[in-house]
C-alpha positions as CSV (number, residue, x, y, z in Angstrom):
1,X,-29.1,-30.8,-30.1
2,X,-32.0,-31.7,-27.9
3,X,-31.2,-33.3,-24.6
4,X,-32.7,-36.8,-24.3
5,X,-34.7,-37.5,-21.2
6,X,-32.7,-39.1,-18.4
7,X,-33.3,-42.7,-17.7
8,X,-34.5,-43.9,-14.3
9,X,-33.8,-47.2,-12.6
10,X,-37.1,-48.8,-13.4
11,X,-36.8,-48.1,-17.1
12,X,-33.2,-49.3,-17.1
13,X,-34.2,-52.5,-15.3
14,X,-36.9,-53.1,-17.9
15,X,-34.5,-52.6,-20.8
16,X,-32.0,-54.9,-19.2
17,X,-34.6,-57.6,-18.6
18,X,-35.9,-57.3,-22.1
19,X,-32.3,-57.8,-23.3
20,X,-32.1,-61.0,-21.2
21,X,-29.9,-59.6,-18.4
22,X,-31.3,-60.2,-14.9
23,X,-29.5,-57.8,-12.5
24,X,-30.3,-57.0,-8.9
25,X,-31.2,-53.5,-7.7
26,X,-27.6,-52.7,-6.6
27,X,-26.2,-53.6,-10.1
28,X,-28.8,-51.5,-11.9
29,X,-28.0,-48.6,-9.7
30,X,-24.3,-49.0,-10.3
31,X,-24.6,-48.9,-14.1
32,X,-27.2,-46.1,-14.2
33,X,-24.7,-43.3,-14.8
34,X,-23.2,-45.3,-17.7
35,X,-26.6,-45.8,-19.2
36,X,-27.2,-42.1,-19.2
37,X,-23.9,-41.5,-21.1
38,X,-24.9,-44.2,-23.7
39,X,-28.3,-42.6,-24.1
40,X,-26.6,-39.2,-24.9
41,X,-24.2,-40.9,-27.4
42,X,-27.1,-42.6,-29.2
43,X,-28.9,-39.2,-29.5
44,X,-25.8,-37.6,-30.9
45,X,-25.3,-40.4,-33.5
46,X,-28.9,-39.9,-34.7
47,X,-28.6,-36.1,-34.8
48,X,-28.7,-34.6,-38.4
49,X,-25.3,-33.5,-39.7
50,X,-24.7,-30.6,-42.0
51,X,-24.1,-31.3,-45.6
52,X,-20.4,-30.6,-45.3
53,X,-20.1,-33.6,-42.9
54,X,-21.4,-36.1,-45.5
55,X,-18.8,-38.1,-47.4
56,X,-18.2,-37.3,-51.0
57,X,-20.1,-39.7,-53.3
58,X,-19.1,-38.5,-56.7
59,X,-16.7,-40.4,-58.8
60,X,-15.3,-40.3,-62.4
61,X,-16.3,-43.3,-64.4
62,X,-13.7,-42.8,-67.0
63,X,-10.5,-43.2,-65.0
64,X,-7.3,-44.1,-66.6
């Protein structure tokens, strides 16, 4: 799985501001490690899965 680029404070502050959250520099610095974790989780969610990991979508129409 490719490693996503790490997020810096300026990028995080811009994302938070766009979301309507106005935080000071100390608050942005404090949540930066968590933002990196969330970024890795999002990359993992969007990673392609093998066919075996897909749910079964077959069914029998003529059930008793």
